[in-house]
OpenMM code with the backbone's topology and positions (N, CA, C; nanometers):
from openmm import Vec3, app, unit

residues = "MET ASN TYR ARG GLU MET GLU CYS SER ASP TYR ASP GLY LEU LEU THR LEU TRP ARG GLU SER GLU GLY VAL ARG ILE ARG ASP ALA ASP SER ARG GLU GLY ILE ASP ARG TYR LEU VAL ARG ASN PRO GLY LEU SER PHE VAL ALA GLU PHE ASN ARG GLU ILE VAL GLY THR ILE MET SER GLY HIS ASP GLY LYS ARG GLY TYR ILE GLN HIS LEU ALA VAL ASN SER ASN HIS ARG ARG GLN GLY ILE ALA VAL LYS LEU LEU SER MET CYS ILE ARG ALA LEU GLU GLN ASN GLY ILE VAL LYS SER HIS ILE HIS ILE LEU ASN GLU ASN LYS GLN ALA MET GLU PHE TRP SER ASN ARG GLY TRP GLU LYS ARG LEU ASP ILE ALA VAL TYR SER PHE ILE ASN ASP ASN ASN GLN ASP SER".split()
positions = [
    Vec3(2.4931, -5.1613, -2.8437),
    Vec3(2.4551, -5.0945, -2.7208),
    Vec3(2.5106, -5.1755, -2.6045),
    Vec3(2.5732, -5.1065, -2.5119),
    Vec3(2.6262, -5.1694, -2.3917),
    Vec3(2.5419, -5.1257, -2.2724),
    Vec3(2.4918, -5.2221, -2.1967),
    Vec3(2.4131, -5.1950, -2.0764),
    Vec3(2.4954, -5.2382, -1.9559),
    Vec3(2.4978, -5.1526, -1.8535),
    Vec3(2.5748, -5.1861, -1.7349),
    Vec3(2.5211, -5.1104, -1.6143),
    Vec3(2.5707, -5.1507, -1.4973),
    Vec3(2.5332, -5.0830, -1.3740),
    Vec3(2.5892, -4.9405, -1.3743),
    Vec3(2.5107, -4.8485, -1.3248),
    Vec3(2.5536, -4.7094, -1.3132),
    Vec3(2.6623, -4.6997, -1.2064),
    Vec3(2.7600, -4.6144, -1.2318),
    Vec3(2.8704, -4.5930, -1.1383),
    Vec3(2.8797, -4.4449, -1.1024),
    Vec3(2.9352, -4.4166, -0.9866),
    Vec3(2.9530, -4.2775, -0.9443),
    Vec3(3.0330, -4.1982, -1.0462),
    Vec3(3.1277, -4.2615, -1.1118),
    Vec3(3.2125, -4.1928, -1.2101),
    Vec3(3.1370, -4.1540, -1.3374),
    Vec3(3.0133, -4.1989, -1.3518),
    Vec3(2.9310, -4.1652, -1.4691),
    Vec3(2.8669, -4.0273, -1.4586),
    Vec3(2.8847, -3.9593, -1.3468),
    Vec3(2.8065, -3.8399, -1.3174),
    Vec3(2.8018, -3.7375, -1.4308),
    Vec3(2.9135, -3.7016, -1.4877),
    Vec3(2.9132, -3.5972, -1.5917),
    Vec3(2.8270, -3.6383, -1.7107),
    Vec3(2.8363, -3.7638, -1.7524),
    Vec3(2.7548, -3.8137, -1.8626),
    Vec3(2.6071, -3.8181, -1.8276),
    Vec3(2.5763, -3.8533, -1.7040),
    Vec3(2.4365, -3.8552, -1.6583),
    Vec3(2.3778, -3.7153, -1.6659),
    Vec3(2.4509, -3.6207, -1.6088),
    Vec3(2.4022, -3.4834, -1.6032),
    Vec3(2.3805, -3.4259, -1.7429),
    Vec3(2.4717, -3.4544, -1.8332),
    Vec3(2.4572, -3.4072, -1.9718),
    Vec3(2.3284, -3.4616, -2.0328),
    Vec3(2.3052, -3.5924, -2.0189),
    Vec3(2.1839, -3.6527, -2.0744),
    Vec3(2.0589, -3.5961, -2.0092),
    Vec3(2.0577, -3.5864, -1.8774),
    Vec3(1.9388, -3.5359, -1.8081),
    Vec3(1.9068, -3.3920, -1.8472),
    Vec3(2.0080, -3.3110, -1.8629),
    Vec3(1.9839, -3.1716, -1.9025),
    Vec3(1.9250, -3.1613, -2.0419),
    Vec3(1.9571, -3.2567, -2.1283),
    Vec3(1.9061, -3.2577, -2.2654),
    Vec3(1.7708, -3.3272, -2.2772),
    Vec3(1.7248, -3.3905, -2.1705),
    Vec3(1.6036, -3.4732, -2.1763),
    Vec3(1.4816, -3.3968, -2.1295),
    Vec3(1.3848, -3.3891, -2.2177),
    Vec3(1.2577, -3.3281, -2.1848),
    Vec3(1.1916, -3.4063, -2.0719),
    Vec3(1.1366, -3.3369, -1.9744),
    Vec3(1.0629, -3.4037, -1.8677),
    Vec3(1.1470, -3.4486, -1.7495),
    Vec3(1.2789, -3.4324, -1.7577),
    Vec3(1.3657, -3.4637, -1.6446),
    Vec3(1.4038, -3.3323, -1.5792),
    Vec3(1.3682, -3.3177, -1.4538),
    Vec3(1.3980, -3.1948, -1.3804),
    Vec3(1.5171, -3.2209, -1.2887),
    Vec3(1.6192, -3.1399, -1.3014),
    Vec3(1.7397, -3.1534, -1.2200),
    Vec3(1.7232, -3.0669, -1.0948),
    Vec3(1.7484, -3.1277, -0.9797),
    Vec3(1.7370, -3.0594, -0.8506),
    Vec3(1.8702, -3.0682, -0.7770),
    Vec3(1.8800, -2.9988, -0.6641),
    Vec3(2.0010, -3.0054, -0.5823),
    Vec3(2.0318, -3.1488, -0.5395),
    Vec3(1.9292, -3.2293, -0.5202),
    Vec3(1.9496, -3.3692, -0.4819),
    Vec3(2.0211, -3.4480, -0.5914),
    Vec3(2.0250, -3.3929, -0.7121),
    Vec3(2.0944, -3.4571, -0.8234),
    Vec3(2.2394, -3.4098, -0.8360),
    Vec3(2.2927, -3.3525, -0.7302),
    Vec3(2.4331, -3.3125, -0.7298),
    Vec3(2.5197, -3.4385, -0.7348),
    Vec3(2.6462, -3.4211, -0.7625),
    Vec3(2.7391, -3.5349, -0.7648),
    Vec3(2.7331, -3.6099, -0.6312),
    Vec3(2.7340, -3.5358, -0.5218),
    Vec3(2.7302, -3.5980, -0.3894),
    Vec3(2.5974, -3.6709, -0.3665),
    Vec3(2.4876, -3.6105, -0.4116),
    Vec3(2.3559, -3.6723, -0.3959),
    Vec3(2.3447, -3.8023, -0.4744),
    Vec3(2.3929, -3.8021, -0.5967),
    Vec3(2.3881, -3.9234, -0.6790),
    Vec3(2.4813, -4.0299, -0.6216),
    Vec3(2.5997, -3.9898, -0.5759),
    Vec3(2.6923, -4.0852, -0.5135),
    Vec3(2.6261, -4.1527, -0.3931),
    Vec3(2.5615, -4.0731, -0.3060),
    Vec3(2.4928, -4.1296, -0.1879),
    Vec3(2.3841, -4.2273, -0.2307),
    Vec3(2.3084, -4.1892, -0.3324),
    Vec3(2.1992, -4.2730, -0.3802),
    Vec3(2.2510, -4.4080, -0.4306),
    Vec3(2.3569, -4.4044, -0.5106),
    Vec3(2.4120, -4.5277, -0.5667),
    Vec3(2.4732, -4.6167, -0.4588),
    Vec3(2.5380, -4.5567, -0.3606),
    Vec3(2.5953, -4.6352, -0.2500),
    Vec3(2.4840, -4.6986, -0.1667),
    Vec3(2.3765, -4.6255, -0.1442),
    Vec3(2.2643, -4.6759, -0.0637),
    Vec3(2.1824, -4.7816, -0.1383),
    Vec3(2.1841, -4.7761, -0.2710),
    Vec3(2.1030, -4.8662, -0.3538),
    Vec3(2.1905, -4.9390, -0.4556),
    Vec3(2.2843, -5.0195, -0.4110),
    Vec3(2.3779, -5.0827, -0.5048),
    Vec3(2.3089, -5.1793, -0.6004),
    Vec3(2.3544, -5.1761, -0.7257),
    Vec3(2.3063, -5.2703, -0.8255),
    Vec3(2.1656, -5.2462, -0.8757),
    Vec3(2.1110, -5.1259, -0.8522),
    Vec3(1.9724, -5.0988, -0.8899),
    Vec3(1.9561, -4.9886, -0.9941),
    Vec3(2.0652, -4.9290, -1.0393),
    Vec3(2.0594, -4.8220, -1.1387),
    Vec3(2.1511, -4.8592, -1.2548),
    Vec3(2.1087, -4.8216, -1.3771),
    Vec3(2.1773, -4.8701, -1.4967),
    Vec3(2.1929, -4.7609, -1.6015),
    Vec3(2.2891, -4.7817, -1.6910),
    Vec3(2.3081, -4.6934, -1.8059),
    Vec3(2.3156, -4.7761, -1.9326),
    Vec3(2.2836, -4.7107, -2.0422),
    Vec3(2.3067, -4.7665, -2.1760),
    Vec3(2.4119, -4.6778, -2.2404),
    Vec3(2.5113, -4.7416, -2.3018),
    Vec3(2.6193, -4.6684, -2.3673),
    Vec3(2.6249, -4.7054, -2.5143),
    Vec3(2.6534, -4.6047, -2.5951),
    Vec3(2.6775, -4.6258, -2.7372),
    Vec3(2.8059, -4.5512, -2.7695),
    Vec3(2.9055, -4.6233, -2.8210),
    Vec3(3.0366, -4.5634, -2.8471),
    Vec3(3.0916, -4.4910, -2.7238),
    Vec3(3.0767, -4.5544, -2.6085),
    Vec3(3.1261, -4.5050, -2.4785),
    Vec3(3.0574, -4.3780, -2.4308),
    Vec3(2.9474, -4.3393, -2.4937),
    Vec3(2.8698, -4.2239, -2.4500),
    Vec3(2.7419, -4.2751, -2.3838),
    Vec3(2.7065, -4.2174, -2.2698),
    Vec3(2.5834, -4.2565, -2.2018),
    Vec3(2.4652, -4.2011, -2.2795),
    Vec3(2.3800, -4.2912, -2.3278),
    Vec3(2.2634, -4.2509, -2.4065),
    Vec3(2.1329, -4.2897, -2.3377),
    Vec3(2.1409, -4.3592, -2.2243),
    Vec3(2.0215, -4.3977, -2.1506),
    Vec3(2.0533, -4.4168, -2.0040),
    Vec3(1.9573, -4.3825, -1.9182),
    Vec3(1.9747, -4.3995, -1.7742),
    Vec3(1.8446, -4.4441, -1.7098),
    Vec3(1.8582, -4.5126, -1.5991),
    Vec3(1.7464, -4.5383, -1.5087),
    Vec3(1.8053, -4.5562, -1.3698),
    Vec3(1.7395, -4.4978, -1.2729),
    Vec3(1.7819, -4.5122, -1.1341),
    Vec3(1.6673, -4.5732, -1.0552),
    Vec3(1.7020, -4.6546, -0.9578),
    Vec3(1.5993, -4.7048, -0.8682),
    Vec3(1.6580, -4.7330, -0.7312),
    Vec3(1.5690, -4.7329, -0.6361),
    Vec3(1.6017, -4.7649, -0.4980),
    Vec3(1.4780, -4.8208, -0.4333),
    Vec3(1.4878, -4.8540, -0.3065),
    Vec3(1.3697, -4.9049, -0.2364),
    Vec3(1.3781, -4.8741, -0.0879),
    Vec3(1.2641, -4.8847, -0.0222),
    Vec3(1.2562, -4.8603, 0.1213),
    Vec3(1.2383, -4.9902, 0.1998),
    Vec3(1.2588, -5.1026, 0.1338),
    Vec3(1.2425, -5.2324, 0.1980),
    Vec3(1.1140, -5.3016, 0.1569),
    Vec3(1.0163, -5.2247, 0.1086),
    Vec3(0.8914, -5.2867, 0.0621),
    Vec3(0.8429, -5.2332, -0.0723),
    Vec3(0.8808, -5.1097, -0.1095),
    Vec3(0.8409, -5.0517, -0.2377),
    Vec3(0.9626, -4.9982, -0.3105),
    Vec3(0.9615, -5.0158, -0.4427),
    Vec3(1.0679, -4.9622, -0.5256),
    Vec3(1.0291, -4.8265, -0.5793),
    Vec3(1.1289, -4.7463, -0.6117),
    Vec3(1.1082, -4.6124, -0.6651),
    Vec3(1.2001, -4.5932, -0.7851),
    Vec3(1.1402, -4.5628, -0.8992),
    Vec3(1.2134, -4.5446, -1.0238),
    Vec3(1.2320, -4.3947, -1.0462),
    Vec3(1.3502, -4.3579, -1.0950),
    Vec3(1.3789, -4.2169, -1.1223),
    Vec3(1.4653, -4.2040, -1.2465),
    Vec3(1.4558, -4.0919, -1.3084),
    Vec3(1.5443, -4.0504, -1.4180),
    Vec3(1.5611, -4.1545, -1.5288),
    Vec3(1.4488, -4.2091, -1.5748),
    Vec3(1.4551, -4.2883, -1.6975),
    Vec3(1.4643, -4.1878, -1.8116),
    Vec3(1.5759, -4.1907, -1.8819),
    Vec3(1.5988, -4.0954, -1.9902),
    Vec3(1.6769, -4.1647, -2.1012),
    Vec3(1.6410, -4.1319, -2.2260),
    Vec3(1.7138, -4.1833, -2.3422),
    Vec3(1.7394, -4.0656, -2.4356),
    Vec3(1.8620, -4.0552, -2.4822),
    Vec3(1.9000, -3.9520, -2.5770),
    Vec3(1.8040, -3.9538, -2.6959),
    Vec3(1.7609, -3.8378, -2.7401),
    Vec3(1.6600, -3.8293, -2.8467),
    Vec3(1.7042, -3.8984, -2.9756),
    Vec3(1.8343, -3.9051, -3.0030),
    Vec3(1.8832, -3.9732, -3.1235),
    Vec3(1.8791, -4.1254, -3.1124),
    Vec3(1.8518, -4.1766, -2.9947),
    Vec3(1.8532, -4.3213, -2.9730),
    Vec3(1.7177, -4.3760, -2.9274),
    Vec3(1.6152, -4.2944, -2.9368),
    Vec3(1.4817, -4.3398, -2.8947),
    Vec3(1.4214, -4.4338, -2.9979),
    Vec3(1.3207, -4.5072, -2.9531),
    Vec3(1.2462, -4.6028, -3.0364),
    Vec3(1.3332, -4.7210, -3.0793),
    Vec3(1.4331, -4.7535, -2.9965),
    Vec3(1.5188, -4.8686, -3.0224),
    Vec3(1.5089, -4.9721, -2.9107),
    Vec3(1.4183, -4.9491, -2.8158),
    Vec3(1.4004, -5.0439, -2.7064),
    Vec3(1.4931, -5.0219, -2.5881),
    Vec3(1.5674, -4.9111, -2.5878),
    Vec3(1.6622, -4.8851, -2.4800),
    Vec3(1.5905, -4.8637, -2.3475),
    Vec3(1.4880, -4.7809, -2.3466),
    Vec3(1.4145, -4.7547, -2.2221),
    Vec3(1.3508, -4.8829, -2.1689),
    Vec3(1.2954, -4.9624, -2.2575),
    Vec3(1.2313, -5.0879, -2.2164),
    Vec3(1.3351, -5.1834, -2.1567),
    Vec3(1.4520, -5.1910, -2.2185),
    Vec3(1.5596, -5.2770, -2.1674),
    Vec3(1.6066, -5.2285, -2.0310),
    Vec3(1.6297, -5.0982, -2.0162),
    Vec3(1.6720, -5.0432, -1.8878),
    Vec3(1.5680, -5.0691, -1.7794),
    Vec3(1.4415, -5.0492, -1.8134),
    Vec3(1.3342, -5.0744, -1.7176),
    Vec3(1.3305, -5.2210, -1.6767),
    Vec3(1.3453, -5.3094, -1.7720),
    Vec3(1.3469, -5.4526, -1.7434),
    Vec3(1.4612, -5.4884, -1.6487),
    Vec3(1.5794, -5.4345, -1.6733),
    Vec3(1.6942, -5.4604, -1.5867),
    Vec3(1.6670, -5.4105, -1.4447),
    Vec3(1.6060, -5.2949, -1.4361),
    Vec3(1.5765, -5.2325, -1.3082),
    Vec3(1.4732, -5.3142, -1.2291),
    Vec3(1.3663, -5.3530, -1.2938),
    Vec3(1.2610, -5.4312, -1.2276),
    Vec3(1.3159, -5.5657, -1.1827),
    Vec3(1.3976, -5.6279, -1.2652),
    Vec3(1.4599, -5.7563, -1.2287),
    Vec3(1.5494, -5.7395, -1.1058),
    Vec3(1.6292, -5.6323, -1.1034),
    Vec3(1.7183, -5.6078, -0.9896),
    Vec3(1.6377, -5.5809, -0.8617),
    Vec3(1.5297, -5.5049, -0.8731),
    Vec3(1.4445, -5.4809, -0.7567),
    Vec3(1.3828, -5.6119, -0.7078),
    Vec3(1.3362, -5.6936, -0.8007),
    Vec3(1.2758, -5.8217, -0.7649),
    Vec3(1.3766, -5.9109, -0.6913),
    Vec3(1.5009, -5.9070, -0.7342),
    Vec3(1.6051, -5.9852, -0.6663),
    Vec3(1.6289, -5.9364, -0.5240),
    Vec3(1.5846, -5.8139, -0.4948),
    Vec3(1.5917, -5.7581, -0.3599),
    Vec3(1.4596, -5.7739, -0.2853),
    Vec3(1.3691, -5.8532, -0.3405),
    Vec3(1.2415, -5.8791, -0.2750),
    Vec3(1.1360, -5.7736, -0.2977),
    Vec3(1.1591, -5.6833, -0.3919),
    Vec3(1.0648, -5.5737, -0.4193),
    Vec3(0.9813, -5.6100, -0.5411),
    Vec3(0.8491, -5.6174, -0.5230),
    Vec3(0.7617, -5.6557, -0.6337),
    Vec3(0.6666, -5.5436, -0.6762),
    Vec3(0.6630, -5.4341, -0.6027),
    Vec3(0.5788, -5.3201, -0.6406),
    Vec3(0.6647, -5.1953, -0.6405),
    Vec3(0.6549, -5.1188, -0.7493),
    Vec3(0.7357, -4.9973, -0.7626),
    Vec3(0.6504, -4.8794, -0.8055),
    Vec3(0.7025, -4.7620, -0.7806),
    Vec3(0.6358, -4.6366, -0.8148),
    Vec3(0.7315, -4.5477, -0.8937),
    Vec3(0.6726, -4.4607, -0.9737),
    Vec3(0.7489, -4.3541, -1.0398),
    Vec3(0.6648, -4.2274, -1.0327),
    Vec3(0.7303, -4.1153, -1.0093),
    Vec3(0.6628, -3.9858, -1.0108),
    Vec3(0.6876, -3.9219, -1.1459),
    Vec3(0.5808, -3.8757, -1.2091),
    Vec3(0.5877, -3.8125, -1.3403),
    Vec3(0.5359, -3.6691, -1.3282),
    Vec3(0.6084, -3.5742, -1.3861),
    Vec3(0.5599, -3.4367, -1.3885),
    Vec3(0.4308, -3.4313, -1.4697),
    Vec3(0.3339, -3.3553, -1.4242),
    Vec3(0.2031, -3.3488, -1.4909),
    Vec3(0.2123, -3.3083, -1.6371),
    Vec3(0.3102, -3.2257, -1.6718),
    Vec3(0.3208, -3.1807, -1.8111),
    Vec3(0.3936, -3.2808, -1.9008),
    Vec3(0.4465, -3.3887, -1.8451),
    Vec3(0.5240, -3.4847, -1.9236),
    Vec3(0.4326, -3.5938, -1.9813),
    Vec3(0.3570, -3.5571, -2.0825),
    Vec3(0.2604, -3.6487, -2.1445),
    Vec3(0.3298, -3.7680, -2.2111),
    Vec3(0.4471, -3.7456, -2.2689),
    Vec3(0.5202, -3.8541, -2.3344),
    Vec3(0.5571, -3.9629, -2.2327),
    Vec3(0.6015, -3.9224, -2.1146),
    Vec3(0.6353, -4.0200, -2.0107),
    Vec3(0.5104, -4.0931, -1.9622),
    Vec3(0.4021, -4.0205, -1.9457),
    Vec3(0.2776, -4.0847, -1.9019),
    Vec3(0.2354, -4.1926, -2.0004),
    Vec3(0.2464, -4.1635, -2.1280),
    Vec3(0.2117, -4.2613, -2.2311),
    Vec3(0.3058, -4.3823, -2.2247),
    Vec3(0.4359, -4.3573, -2.2087),
    Vec3(0.5329, -4.4663, -2.1997),
    Vec3(0.4959, -4.5620, -2.0861),
    Vec3(0.4731, -4.5068, -1.9682),
    Vec3(0.4465, -4.5926, -1.8518),
    Vec3(0.3116, -4.6630, -1.8651),
    Vec3(0.2113, -4.5937, -1.9132),
    Vec3(0.0792, -4.6565, -1.9333),
    Vec3(0.0880, -4.7713, -2.0328),
    Vec3(0.1643, -4.7524, -2.1388),
    Vec3(0.1788, -4.8568, -2.2410),
    Vec3(0.2526, -4.9800, -2.1904),
    Vec3(0.3159, -4.9700, -2.0761),
    Vec3(0.3867, -5.0838, -2.0181),
    Vec3(0.3122, -5.1443, -1.8996),
    Vec3(0.1877, -5.1056, -1.8826),
    Vec3(0.1052, -5.1658, -1.7785),
    Vec3(0.1110, -5.0977, -1.6426),
    Vec3(0.1804, -4.9873, -1.6337),
    Vec3(0.1844, -4.9131, -1.5086),
    Vec3(0.0547, -4.8332, -1.4974),
    Vec3(-0.0032, -4.8315, -1.3805),
    Vec3(-0.1315, -4.7654, -1.3594),
    Vec3(-0.1146, -4.6300, -1.2923),
    Vec3(-0.1811, -4.5299, -1.3502),
    Vec3(-0.1831, -4.3978, -1.2866),
    Vec3(-0.2711, -4.4067, -1.1630),
    Vec3(-0.2172, -4.3660, -1.0507),
    Vec3(-0.2915, -4.3715, -0.9253),
    Vec3(-0.3771, -4.2465, -0.9112),
    Vec3(-0.5031, -4.2665, -0.8863),
    Vec3(-0.5932, -4.1547, -0.8626),
    Vec3(-0.6386, -4.1497, -0.7174),
    Vec3(-0.5963, -4.2503, -0.6403),
    Vec3(-0.6414, -4.2611, -0.5024),
    Vec3(-0.5439, -4.2021, -0.4011),
    Vec3(-0.4305, -4.1510, -0.4485),
    Vec3(-0.3331, -4.0924, -0.3570),
    Vec3(-0.2830, -3.9595, -0.4131),
    Vec3(-0.2263, -3.8797, -0.3269),
    Vec3(-0.1611, -3.7543, -0.3660),
    Vec3(-0.0221, -3.7563, -0.3035),
    Vec3(0.0721, -3.6914, -0.3666),
    Vec3(0.2077, -3.6839, -0.3140),
    Vec3(0.2266, -3.5478, -0.2494),
    Vec3(0.2755, -3.5485, -0.1271),
    Vec3(0.3097, -3.4265, -0.0552),
    Vec3(0.4584, -3.4309, -0.0268),
    Vec3(0.5243, -3.3172, -0.0357),
    Vec3(0.6672, -3.3098, -0.0082),
    Vec3(0.6944, -3.2023, 0.0947),
    Vec3(0.8005, -3.2222, 0.1698),
    Vec3(0.8469, -3.1245, 0.2686),
    Vec3(0.9965, -3.1100, 0.2541),
    Vec3(1.0446, -2.9887, 0.2467),
    Vec3(1.1876, -2.9618, 0.2355),
    Vec3(1.2301, -2.8908, 0.3636),
    Vec3(1.3139, -2.9561, 0.4416),
    Vec3(1.3461, -2.8999, 0.5733),
    Vec3(1.4670, -2.8064, 0.5752),
    Vec3(1.5223, -2.7709, 0.4605),
    Vec3(1.6340, -2.6776, 0.4609),
    Vec3(1.6012, -2.5467, 0.3874),
    Vec3(1.4735, -2.5251, 0.3608),
    Vec3(1.4257, -2.4039, 0.2929),
    Vec3(1.4798, -2.3857, 0.1522),
    Vec3(1.5394, -2.4889, 0.0962),
    Vec3(1.5898, -2.4833, -0.0408),
    Vec3(1.4850, -2.5462, -0.1313),
    Vec3(1.4132, -2.4652, -0.2033),
    Vec3(1.3028, -2.5143, -0.2870),
    Vec3(1.3497, -2.5929, -0.4073),
    Vec3(1.4795, -2.6048, -0.4280),
    Vec3(1.5324, -2.6770, -0.5418),
    Vec3(1.5905, -2.8128, -0.5015),
    Vec3(1.5542, -2.8621, -0.3851),
    Vec3(1.6054, -2.9916, -0.3383),
    Vec3(1.5296, -3.1064, -0.3972),
] * unit.nanometer
topology = app.Topology()
chain = topology.addChain("A")
for resn in residues:
    res = topology.addResidue(resn, chain)
    for name in ("N", "CA", "C"):
        topology.addAtom(name, app.Element.getBySymbol(name[0]), res)
């Protein structure tokens, strides 16, 4: 398994994996341009796992200067239970820490019980004291 920083040129492989991954919802913000902007704005914070030059795992992260945000942790179903997600998460948390970020968040879809179990088993706490509200200012409900 090869682990490395995610690159803009990885887009097609990322999209293929995300489309095949249960619990990952693809939005307009996940366009090639959106991912390119994200990676440029958050250098060195997103990673892929490759097997035989195929992307089989991803994790993206960024921060606002005080909190980190994890997105699109996904592992190909044929490569699960091999520690890939844990390794990617470790790389991501280490990179955030090197940027001075010690607290991070991830948003999980309510129906994604497998993801909830994964994060809980790694010591992440489900927050019951806050709610997430979103606003889309271009009337595109798929952003």
